[in-house]
C-alpha positions in Angstrom: 11.3 69.9 -29.8 8.4 68.1 -31.4 9.9 68.7 -34.8 13.2 67.2 -33.6 11.4 64.2 -32.2 9.6 63.6 -35.5 12.9 63.8 -37.4 14.5 61.2 -35.2 11.5 58.9 -35.6 11.7 59.4 -39.4 15.4 58.5 -39.4 14.7 55.3 -37.4 11.9 54.4 -39.9 14.5 54.7 -42.7 16.9 52.5 -40.9 14.2 49.9 -40.2 13.3 49.9 -43.9 16.9 49.6 -44.9 17.6 46.5 -42.8 14.2 45.0 -43.6 14.6 45.4 -47.4 16.7 42.3 -47.8 14.3 40.1 -45.8 13.1 37.1 -47.8 10.7 35.1 -45.6 11.1 31.3 -45.8 8.7 28.5 -46.0 6.9 29.1 -42.8 9.3 27.1 -40.6 12.5 28.0 -38.8 15.4 26.2 -37.2 16.4 29.3 -35.2 16.7 28.4 -31.5 17.8 31.9 -30.2 15.1 34.4 -31.2 14.9 38.0 -30.0 11.5 38.2 -28.2 9.2 41.1 -27.7 6.6 42.0 -25.1 3.2 42.7 -26.6 3.6 46.5 -26.5 6.9 46.1 -28.2 5.4 43.9 -30.9 2.6 46.5 -31.5 5.3 49.2 -31.9 7.2 46.9 -34.3 4.1 46.5 -36.5 3.4 50.2 -36.4 7.0 51.0 -37.7 7.3 48.2 -40.2 9.7 45.9 -38.2 9.2 42.3 -39.4 8.0 40.0 -36.6 6.6 36.5 -36.3 5.4 33.9 -33.7 7.0 30.5 -33.4 5.2 27.2 -32.5 6.0 26.2 -29.0 6.6 22.5 -30.0 9.0 20.9 -32.5 7.3 19.3 -35.5 8.5 16.0 -37.0 6.4 15.4 -40.1 6.3 17.5 -43.3 9.0 20.2 -42.4 12.1 21.1 -44.3 15.3 19.5 -43.0 16.8 21.6 -40.2 13.7 23.6 -39.6 11.7 21.9 -36.9 9.5 24.8 -35.8 6.5 26.3 -37.5 6.9 30.1 -37.8 4.1 32.5 -38.6 4.9 36.0 -40.1 2.7 38.6 -38.4 1.2 41.3 -40.6 -1.0 43.5 -38.3 -2.3 43.8 -34.7 -5.3 41.6 -35.3 -3.1 38.9 -36.7 -0.8 39.3 -33.7 -3.7 38.9 -31.2 -5.1 35.9 -33.0 -1.9 33.9 -33.0 -0.9 34.9 -29.5 -4.3 33.5 -28.3 -3.4 30.0 -29.7 -2.2 27.8 -26.9 0.2 25.8 -29.1 2.1 28.9 -30.1 4.7 30.7 -28.0 3.3 33.5 -25.8 5.6 36.2 -27.2 6.3 37.4 -30.7 9.8 37.8 -31.9 11.8 39.9 -34.4 11.5 37.9 -37.6 13.5 34.6 -37.5 14.7 35.0 -41.1 16.7 38.1 -40.3 20.4 37.6 -39.3 20.9 37.5 -35.5 22.7 40.9 -35.3 19.9 42.6 -37.3 17.3 41.0 -35.0 19.1 42.6 -32.0 19.4 45.9 -33.8 15.7 46.0 -34.6 14.8 45.5 -31.0 17.0 48.4 -30.1 15.2 50.5 -32.6 11.9 49.5 -31.0 13.1 50.5 -27.5 14.3 53.8 -28.9 11.0 54.5 -30.5 9.1 53.7 -27.3 11.4 55.9 -25.3 10.9 58.9 -27.7 7.1 58.4 -27.9 6.5 57.9 -24.2 9.2 59.9 -22.3 7.0 60.0 -19.2 7.3 56.2 -19.0 11.0 55.5 -19.6 12.1 51.9 -19.4 13.6 51.1 -16.0 17.4 51.1 -15.6 18.8 47.6 -16.3 21.1 46.7 -13.4 24.2 44.5 -14.0 23.7 40.9 -13.0 26.9 38.8 -12.5 25.8 35.9 -14.7 28.7 35.5 -17.1 30.9 32.8 -15.7 28.3 31.7 -13.2 27.0 28.1 -13.2 25.0 27.9 -16.3 21.9 26.0 -15.2 18.6 27.8 -15.8 17.5 28.2 -12.2 20.8 29.5 -10.9 20.9 32.2 -13.7 17.3 33.1 -13.1 17.9 33.5 -9.3 20.9 35.7 -10.0 18.8 38.0 -12.3 15.9 38.0 -9.8 18.2 38.9 -6.9 19.8 41.7 -8.9 16.5 43.3 -9.7 15.3 43.1 -6.1 18.5 44.7 -4.8 18.0 47.5 -7.4 14.5 48.1 -5.9 12.7 46.6 -9.0 10.4 44.1 -7.2 7.7 44.3 -9.8 10.1 43.7 -12.7 11.7 40.8 -10.7 8.3 39.1 -10.3 7.3 39.8 -14.0 10.7 38.5 -15.2 10.5 35.4 -13.0 7.0 34.5 -14.2 7.7 35.1 -17.9 11.0 33.1 -17.8 9.4 30.2 -16.1 6.4 30.2 -18.5 8.7 30.3 -21.5 9.6 26.6 -21.4 12.8 27.2 -23.4 16.4 27.9 -22.1 17.3 30.4 -24.8 14.0 32.2 -24.7 14.3 32.5 -20.9 17.8 34.0 -21.3 16.4 36.5 -23.8 13.7 37.5 -21.3 16.2 38.0 -18.6 18.2 40.2 -20.9 15.2 42.5 -21.2 15.5 43.3 -17.4 19.2 43.0 -16.6 22.6 43.5 -18.3 24.8 40.3 -18.2 27.9 41.1 -16.3 31.0 39.2 -15.3 30.9 37.1 -12.1 33.6 38.4 -9.7 36.5 36.1 -9.0 36.2 34.4 -5.6 38.5 35.8 -2.9 40.7 33.2 -1.3 41.1 33.4 2.5 44.7 33.4 3.7 46.3 32.3 6.9 48.8 34.3 8.9 51.7 33.3 6.6 49.7 34.2 3.5 49.0 30.6 2.6 45.5 30.1 1.1 43.1 27.9 3.0 39.4 26.9 2.6 
């Protein structure tokens, strides 16, 4: 069993190396608004397995940046580097899969990290992600956050609901908040409203 586990982890390492091989980091800035964020344990696992990660400045810059790249972006090389940049108040509170990777590769890298963590710590599997009816719902931030929060509580995940609520509110960014919600719930379709009908079958309010 242990041998099989090591074989799986080695295969994931090869996939990570394959998809990271074409990465050419840019000039230290990014225009990417929709990053794939990582919790600190996930970021540490990413560094351990060679997944490229970075931390974005929380505020747009105006002077001295390339056109179309309004955020400073720091590539993280090791755990000490990670801790140092996370401690800086002007930077975002979460690392992300490297912004210079294509979006679909960023999402794939996060899946690899979750697979690694599940293999290495089977006694602490990630909680089941319940389906939240957010697709088609009114798209303002607080409505979507409330739907996700309510879904977690109904699934008996009170601690996850409180953690998600706090992290999403602290994020200060709509797309980052959506990414955080996606760590806890699956985005599902909002059910169609059922029209009430009268005795002749005519709909009424």
